[in-house]
C-alpha positions in Angstrom: 0.2 -0.6 0.3 1.4 3.3 -0.9 1.9 5.9 2.3 1.9 9.7 1.1 4.4 11.9 3.2 3.4 12.7 6.2 4.4 16.3 8.4 6.4 14.5 10.7 8.1 11.0 11.8 6.3 8.3 12.9 7.0 7.7 16.3 6.5 4.4 16.3 9.1 4.1 14.2 11.7 6.5 15.8 11.3 5.0 19.3 12.6 1.6 17.8 15.7 2.5 16.1 18.7 3.3 18.4 22.2 5.8 18.3 24.0 3.4 19.9 24.2 -0.8 19.7 21.9 -1.8 22.6 24.3 -3.5 24.7 23.4 -6.7 26.3 25.4 -7.7 29.9 23.8 -10.9 31.7 25.5 -10.0 34.6 24.0 -7.3 34.6 20.9 -8.0 34.0 20.0 -11.5 36.1 21.9 -8.8 39.0 19.2 -6.7 38.1 16.3 -9.4 38.3 18.0 -10.1 41.9 17.2 -6.6 42.9 13.9 -6.1 41.5 10.2 -6.8 41.9 8.4 -7.2 38.4 5.4 -6.6 37.6 5.2 -9.7 35.4 7.6 -12.3 35.1 7.9 -14.8 31.5 9.1 -18.3 31.6 10.5 -18.7 28.6 12.4 -17.5 25.9 11.1 -18.5 23.0 8.9 -16.2 20.1 5.4 -16.5 22.4 7.4 -15.6 25.7 9.3 -13.3 23.1 6.2 -11.2 22.3 4.4 -11.1 25.4 7.9 -9.9 27.0 8.2 -7.4 24.4 4.3 -6.2 24.7 4.3 -6.3 27.9 7.3 -3.3 28.1 6.2 -1.7 25.1 3.3 -1.0 27.6 4.9 0.4 30.0 5.0 -2.5 32.2 7.9 -4.0 34.4 8.9 -7.0 32.6 11.2 -10.1 33.4 12.6 -13.0 30.8 14.7 -16.1 32.4 15.2 -18.5 30.0 16.2 -22.0 31.2 18.8 -23.4 27.5 19.0 -20.3 25.0 16.6 -18.1 23.3 15.2 -19.8 21.2 16.6 -23.2 22.0 13.8 -25.0 21.5 10.7 -24.8 19.2 11.8 -21.6 17.9 14.6 -22.0 16.3 13.6 -25.9 15.3 10.6 -24.6 13.0 9.5 -25.1 9.7 11.3 -21.5 9.1 7.3 -19.9 7.3 5.3 -17.2 8.9 2.1 -18.2 6.5 -1.3 -18.1 7.0 -1.4 -22.6 6.4 -2.8 -23.6 2.9 -3.9 -27.0 4.3 -6.0 -25.0 8.0 -8.7 -24.0 4.9 -8.8 -27.8 4.2 -9.8 -28.6 8.0 -12.3 -25.7 7.7 -10.4 -23.3 9.8 -10.6 -20.2 7.7 -10.6 -18.0 10.7 -8.0 -18.9 11.8 -6.0 -18.3 8.1 -7.8 -14.7 7.6 -5.9 -14.6 11.5 -2.4 -15.8 10.3 -2.7 -13.4 6.6 -2.7 -10.8 9.1 -0.1 -11.1 11.4 1.7 -12.1 8.4 1.8 -9.0 6.9 1.9 -7.1 10.3 5.3 -9.1 10.4 6.4 -8.0 7.0 5.6 -5.0 8.1 7.4 -4.9 11.0 10.6 -6.9 10.6 11.0 -6.5 6.6 14.4 -7.1 7.6 14.0 -10.3 8.5 11.0 -11.8 6.8 10.8 -12.3 3.3 7.9 -12.5 0.3 8.7 -16.9 -1.2 7.3 -18.5 -3.8 5.8 -21.1 -2.8 4.5 -24.4 -6.2 2.5 -27.0 -6.8 3.5 -29.3 -10.0 0.7 -31.0 -11.0 0.7 -34.1 -12.4 -0.7 -36.6 -14.5 -0.7 -39.3 -11.5 1.2 -39.4 -8.5 1.6 -35.9 -6.9 -0.1 -33.9 -4.7 -3.0 -34.2 -6.6 -4.3 -34.9 -10.5 -5.7 -32.9 -12.9 -9.1 -33.6 -11.9 -8.8 -32.0 -8.4 -7.0 -29.5 -9.9 -10.0 -26.6 -10.6 -11.0 -27.9 -6.8 -7.7 -27.1 -5.1 -7.3 -23.7 -7.6 -10.4 -22.6 -5.0 -8.8 -22.9 -2.2 -5.7 -21.2 -3.4 -8.4 -17.8 -4.3 -10.3 -18.2 -1.0 -6.2 -18.0 0.7 -6.0 -14.7 -1.2 -9.3 -13.3 -0.8 -9.3 -13.8 2.9 -5.7 -12.0 3.1 -3.3 -13.5 0.5 -3.8 -10.8 -1.7 -2.1 -8.4 1.3 1.7 -10.0 0.0 1.1 -7.9 -3.0 1.1 -11.2 -4.9 -1.9 -13.5 -6.7 -1.4 -16.7 -7.6 -0.7 -18.0 -10.4 -1.6 -21.0 -13.6 1.7 -22.3 -14.9 2.4 -24.3 -17.8 5.3 -26.8 -17.6 7.8 -24.5 -19.0 7.1 -22.5 -16.4 6.9 -24.9 -14.2 10.7 -26.4 -15.1 12.1 -22.9 -15.2 11.7 -22.5 -11.6 13.3 -26.5 -10.7 14.5 -27.9 -14.2 15.1 -31.2 -12.1 11.4 -32.4 -10.9 10.5 -35.6 -12.9 8.2 -34.0 -16.1 7.0 -37.3 -17.4 3.9 -37.0 -15.5 4.0 -33.0 -15.3 1.1 -31.7 -17.0 2.0 -27.9 -15.3 1.5 -26.3 -11.6 0.4 -23.6 -9.7 2.3 -21.1 -7.6 1.2 -19.4 -4.2 2.8 -16.8 -2.3 3.5 -16.9 1.8 6.8 -15.3 3.4 10.1 -17.7 5.5 12.3 -16.0 8.2 14.9 -17.3 9.6 12.9 -18.3 13.2 16.1 -17.7 15.7 17.2 -14.9 14.8 13.9 -13.7 14.6 12.4 -14.5 18.2 15.9 -13.0 18.9 15.5 -9.6 17.9 11.5 -9.9 19.9 14.0 -10.4 22.6 16.3 -7.5 22.4 13.1 -5.3 21.3 11.4 -6.2 24.6 14.9 -4.8 26.2 15.3 -1.9 24.2 11.9 -0.9 25.5 13.0 -1.9 29.4 12.4 -5.6 29.7 15.2 -7.0 31.7 15.9 -10.7 29.8 18.4 -13.4 30.6 19.7 -16.5 29.1 21.1 -20.0 31.3 18.4 -18.9 33.9 16.2 -21.7 35.3 12.8 -21.2 36.9 13.2 -24.2 39.4 10.6 -23.5 41.8 8.0 -20.5 42.4 7.4 -18.3 44.6 4.1 -18.4 46.4 2.0 -15.7 48.2 -1.1 -14.8 50.2 -2.8 -17.9 47.7 -0.8 -16.3 44.8 2.9 -17.2 43.0 4.4 -14.2 43.0 7.4 -14.6 41.1 10.0 -18.0 41.3 13.5 -18.9 42.4 15.7 -18.6 39.1 18.7 -20.5 39.1 21.9 -19.2 36.6 25.4 -19.7 36.1 25.4 -21.7 39.4 23.8 -19.5 42.0 20.3 -19.9 43.1 17.6 -16.3 43.5 14.8 -15.7 44.5 12.5 -13.2 40.9 9.2 -11.6 42.5 6.6 -10.7 40.5 2.5 -9.7 40.8 1.7 -12.5 37.9 4.1 -15.1 36.7 3.4 -16.2 32.8 4.5 -19.8 32.3 5.7 -19.3 28.2 7.8 -21.9 27.7 6.0 -24.1 25.2 6.6 -28.5 24.9 7.2 -27.7 28.5 4.4 -25.6 29.4 3.4 -28.9 31.6 6.0 -29.0 33.7 6.5 -25.7 35.0 2.1 -25.5 35.5 3.1 -28.8 37.9 5.9 -26.4 40.1 2.3 -24.8 40.7 0.3 -27.9 41.2 1.6 -31.8 41.6 -1.5 -33.1 40.0 -1.7 -30.8 36.9 -3.1 -32.6 34.0 -0.9 -32.6 31.3 -2.7 -30.5 28.3 0.5 -29.6 25.8 0.2 -33.2 22.7 4.0 -32.8 21.3 4.1 -33.6 17.9 7.8 -33.6 15.8 8.8 -31.8 13.5 12.2 -32.9 10.8 13.8 -31.2 8.2 17.2 -32.3 6.3 19.2 -30.1 4.2 21.2 -30.4 1.3 23.6 -28.4 -1.3 21.3 -26.7 -3.6 23.6 -27.7 -6.8 22.6 -31.6 -5.9 19.0 -29.6 -5.6 18.1 -27.3 -8.1 15.0 -24.7 -7.1 14.2 -21.7 -6.3 11.2 -21.7 -4.2 9.2 -24.1 -2.0 7.7 -26.8 -3.6 5.3 -29.6 -1.9 6.0 -33.0 -3.3 4.1 -36.6 -2.5 6.2 -39.1 -0.8 5.1 -41.9 -2.8 3.2 -44.9 -0.7 2.1 -42.3 1.8 -0.1 -40.0 2.6 1.6 -37.2 4.2 4.0 -34.5 1.9 7.0 -33.2 2.6 8.2 -29.0 1.0 11.5 -28.7 -0.4 12.9 -25.4 -0.1 15.9 -23.0 -1.0 17.7 -20.8 1.3 20.7 -18.9 -0.6 23.6 -22.6 -1.6 21.1 -25.4 0.7 17.4 -25.8 -0.2 15.9 -27.6 3.6 13.0 -30.5 3.2 11.0 -30.6 5.8 8.1 -32.8 7.3 6.2 -31.2 10.1 3.3 -32.6 12.8 4.5 -36.5 13.6 3.3 -38.0 17.1 6.4 -37.7 19.0 6.8 -39.7 22.8 10.0 -39.3 24.0 12.6 -37.2 25.7 11.9 -32.9 25.5 15.8 -32.1 25.4 16.4 -34.2 22.9 15.6 -34.2 20.1 16.6 -34.9 16.3 16.0 -36.4 13.2 16.4 -39.6 13.0 17.8 -42.2 10.1 14.2 -43.3 9.8 12.8 -39.7 9.0 15.1 -38.9 7.1 15.0 -41.2 4.1 11.6 -40.7 4.2 12.0 -37.5 3.2 14.9 -38.5 0.4 12.8 -40.6 -1.5 10.5 -37.8 -1.1 12.5 -35.6 -3.0 14.2 -38.4 -5.2 10.9 -39.1 -5.6 9.9 -36.3 -7.8 12.8 -34.9 -9.0 16.4 -36.4 -10.7 18.1 -35.5 -7.4 18.9 -39.2 -6.6 20.1 -38.0 -2.5 21.9 -40.5 -0.7 22.5 -39.7 3.4 26.5 -38.3 2.0 24.2 -35.2 0.3 22.6 -34.3 3.5 25.0 -31.4 5.2 22.4 -30.8 7.8 19.4 -31.6 9.9 16.8 -30.5 12.5 14.2 -32.1 14.8 11.8 -30.3 17.1 8.5 -30.1 18.7 5.2 -28.2 18.6 3.5 -27.5 21.7 -0.4 -28.9 20.6 -3.0 -28.4 22.8 -5.1 -31.3 23.4 -5.0 -35.2 24.0 -3.7 -38.0 22.3 -6.9 -39.0 20.7 -6.4 -38.7 16.6 -3.5 -37.3 14.3 -1.4 -34.7 15.7 -2.0 -33.3 11.7 -5.8 -33.2 11.9 -5.5 -31.1 15.1 -5.7 -27.6 15.8 -3.0 -24.7 15.7 -5.1 -22.3 17.8 -3.2 -21.1 20.9 -5.3 -21.4 24.5 -4.5 -19.1 28.0 -5.4 -20.3 30.8 -5.4 -18.9 34.8 -4.8 -20.7 37.5 -6.4 -20.3 40.9 -3.5 -19.1 42.1 -3.0 -16.8 39.3 -0.7 -17.8 36.8 -1.1 -17.3 33.6 0.1 -19.8 30.4 -0.3 -19.7 27.0 0.3 -22.7 24.9 -0.6 -23.8 21.5 -0.7 -21.6 18.8 2.2 -21.0 16.2 5.0 -18.6 15.0 3.1 -17.0 12.8 0.7 -15.6 15.3 2.7 -15.1 18.2 2.5 -11.5 18.0 -1.5 -11.4 19.1 -0.6 -14.2 21.5 1.9 -11.7 22.7 -0.6 -9.2 23.1 -4.0 -10.8 25.0 -1.1 -12.7 27.2 -0.5 -9.2 28.4 -4.4 -8.6 28.1 -4.9 -11.0 30.7 -1.7 -9.7 33.0 -3.7 -6.4 32.9 -6.7 -7.5 33.4 -5.0 -9.5 37.0 -3.4 -6.0 37.9 -6.9 -4.0 37.5 -4.6 -2.1 34.8 -4.6 -1.1 31.3 -3.1 0.1 28.4 -3.3 -0.1 25.1 -0.7 -2.4 22.8 0.9 -1.0 20.7 2.7 -4.2 18.7 0.9 -4.1 15.8 2.3 -1.7 14.2 5.7 -1.4 16.3 8.8 -2.6 14.7 11.4 -4.3 15.6 14.7 -3.7 16.1 16.3 -3.5 12.4 13.3 -3.8 10.9 11.9 1.0 11.3 12.6 1.6 7.3 14.3 -0.8 6.6 14.2 -1.3 2.3 15.0 -4.9 1.5 14.7 -4.3 -1.8 17.3 -1.8 -1.8 19.8 -3.4 -0.1 19.2 -6.8 -1.7 20.2 -5.1 -4.5 23.8 -3.8 -3.4 25.0 -7.3 -2.9 27.9 -8.2 -1.0 28.7 -7.9 2.1 26.5 -5.5 2.9 22.9 -7.1 1.9 24.5 -10.0 4.2 23.7 -7.9 6.9 21.4 -6.5 6.2 18.9 -9.5 5.9 19.9 -10.8 9.1 20.4 -6.8 10.9 18.3 -4.6 9.5 19.5 -0.7 9.7 21.0 -2.4 13.1 23.9 -3.5 10.4 25.5 -0.2 11.0 26.9 -1.6 14.1 28.5 -4.8 12.9 30.0 -2.7 10.3 31.5 -0.4 12.7 33.1 -3.4 14.3 34.9 -4.5 11.3 36.0 -1.0 11.0 37.7 -0.7 13.8 39.4 -4.0 12.9 39.2 -4.9 8.5 40.5 -8.5 10.4 37.4 -8.8 12.0 35.5 -8.9 8.4 36.4 -11.8 7.3 34.5 -15.4 7.5 34.4 -16.9 9.9 35.4 -20.0 8.1 36.2 -20.8 3.8 33.4 -21.4 2.6 31.3 -19.0 4.3 29.2 -15.5 4.8 29.3 -15.1 8.0 32.0 -12.9 9.3 34.4 -13.1 12.5 32.6 -9.5 13.2 29.2 -11.6 13.9 30.9 -13.2 16.5 32.0 -10.3 18.4 28.9 -8.6 17.9 26.8 -11.7 19.1 29.1 -11.7 22.4 28.6 -7.9 23.5 24.7 -7.2 21.9 22.9 -10.8 21.1 23.5 -12.2 25.0 25.5 -15.2 23.3 27.3 -17.6 25.8 29.0 -20.0 24.3 29.8 -21.6 21.3 26.4 -23.6 20.3 24.5 -20.1 21.0 27.1 -18.6 17.4 26.5 -21.6 15.7 23.7 -22.7 16.4 21.4 -19.6 16.2 23.4 -16.5 15.9 24.0 -17.8 12.7 22.4 -21.0 11.3 25.5 -22.4 10.4 25.6 -25.4 12.3 22.3 -26.5 10.1 23.4 -25.5 6.9 27.1 -26.6 6.8 27.1 -28.8 10.4 30.5 -30.4 9.0 31.8 -27.1 8.5 31.0 -25.4 11.5 32.8 -27.9 13.7 35.7 -26.7 11.8 34.4 -23.2 12.8 34.2 -23.6 16.7 38.0 -23.2 17.0 37.6 -20.0 15.8 34.2 -18.9 17.1 35.5 -19.8 20.9 39.0 -17.2 20.6 37.0 -14.3 19.7 34.2 -15.2 22.5 37.2 -16.2 24.7 37.8 -11.6 24.2 34.6 -11.3 24.5 33.9 -12.7 27.7 37.2 -13.1 29.7 36.7 -16.7 29.3 39.4 -18.7 30.5 40.7 -21.5 28.4 39.2 -24.5 30.1 36.4 -23.3 29.6 36.9 -22.7 26.0 38.4 -25.9 25.6 35.3 -28.1 27.6 32.8 -25.9 24.8 34.2 -26.7 22.0 34.5 -30.5 22.9 31.1 -30.3 24.4 30.1 -28.4 20.8 31.8 -31.8 18.9 30.2 -34.4 21.0 26.7 -32.4 20.5 27.8 -32.7 16.4 28.6 -36.2 16.6 25.8 -37.2 18.5 23.3 -35.6 16.0 25.2 -37.3 13.0 25.3 -40.4 15.2 21.5 -40.5 15.3 20.9 -39.2 11.7 23.1 -42.0 10.6 22.8 -45.6 12.2 22.8 -47.9 9.6 22.4 -45.3 6.6 25.2 -46.3 4.6 
């Protein structure tokens, strides 16, 4: 939508632009938490907890957020990377969820244009063995029209029919013997971990006190109400006191609820999603393509991301450890079979350069398939007035944060207008993604990760040009980004940097092991860590990667 020039600068834009980098000092944050009484304590540093903290802080509440591991270390770094309405939810009859999700998608694109980009989705139409055949094409196009009309149009493109040549121009390795054409429509993608981190940092910018590596181990009860939590961090235990506590821990929500009520009945049903990564040179596509898996009722998605392609599958039932979730050999083979049935790629386990497994916190019991369960969120207040938020999805996280804060304000007996509908995330205010991409090179690389805040990373390189070198040959990530992660993004470890501040572990697993000593030396200097501490981090990182590979590649060769 064309916006006419304003007579004044927009305050929401101006308030989200910093003149100096936001330095996130974890030690100072932990000290402040032990000494301050907050309006609200958010437990959980995933995307839902992050947006709850941002919404509350932007309304003027005193906010603390604690995360037991690292921001986005659970589900929020292991999603499908899509910010979308969910086309299949129309098939399930949940049009309202899709309509609302598409509205929230557009808000993300407006408030975080550096992190949420438009992405084409293509469905090939095959005469046999496709997601659907030509007989169902007319019905599928009606579905796409519904999608466009209830909100898809906001992205600036409507769906289109494609000829066989148009399909193959986007996916030259697609098997063409049964291809009759295709459809293309538009949604968005994001680096979920960086989006989550940016929401946390924006919350800190608006006054929230945030800390990772801080586990809530006990809830504080005062006069029949929960008034905070005992937190353990760095071997120390202290109380964080707050008028209201929010449980936003995703698949761990039942565990926190049991701290308040030992006989609490589980309400979260974890659903597993897995993704593998292969080089783009082995599977040349320029969009997301949905492909069937022969003999199975499920379908896989293949998405280009730079020099790699992510092949994924979501929503399978899961029973197992919440702390050790990986893509298995069987799941990898399922995804390879799907890709190989659709493309002439002949992918093998040797082509897999990264993998990830995560859990989505669906609300409900064990009956029925997870694929058919609702993606709606659920907010409850228990007898001790602890607020628990479960369900939902990344695309609707802003709205979930808004509703959580509304609930908190009701408990507090206060009123304050929501600001996050049009509040830019740090780096997003006035950012022009297309213009920055046109510059190419380092500016484009930093721009799509930091937006307008990329100038702070560039300043680090200006101070020491050697930090402009890549972490390791073969990657675009610079040493300056590691320094910035330690100074400004509360990275505490090699894993924090390689798994979430960058995505080197996902996109180039073995190369990330080679980079670990370089990253260790850089964060050692920034954080003042000992030689033995860094040596242990390098060993732990290598062990973690080897564990991932052992599960993924067991009996694969």
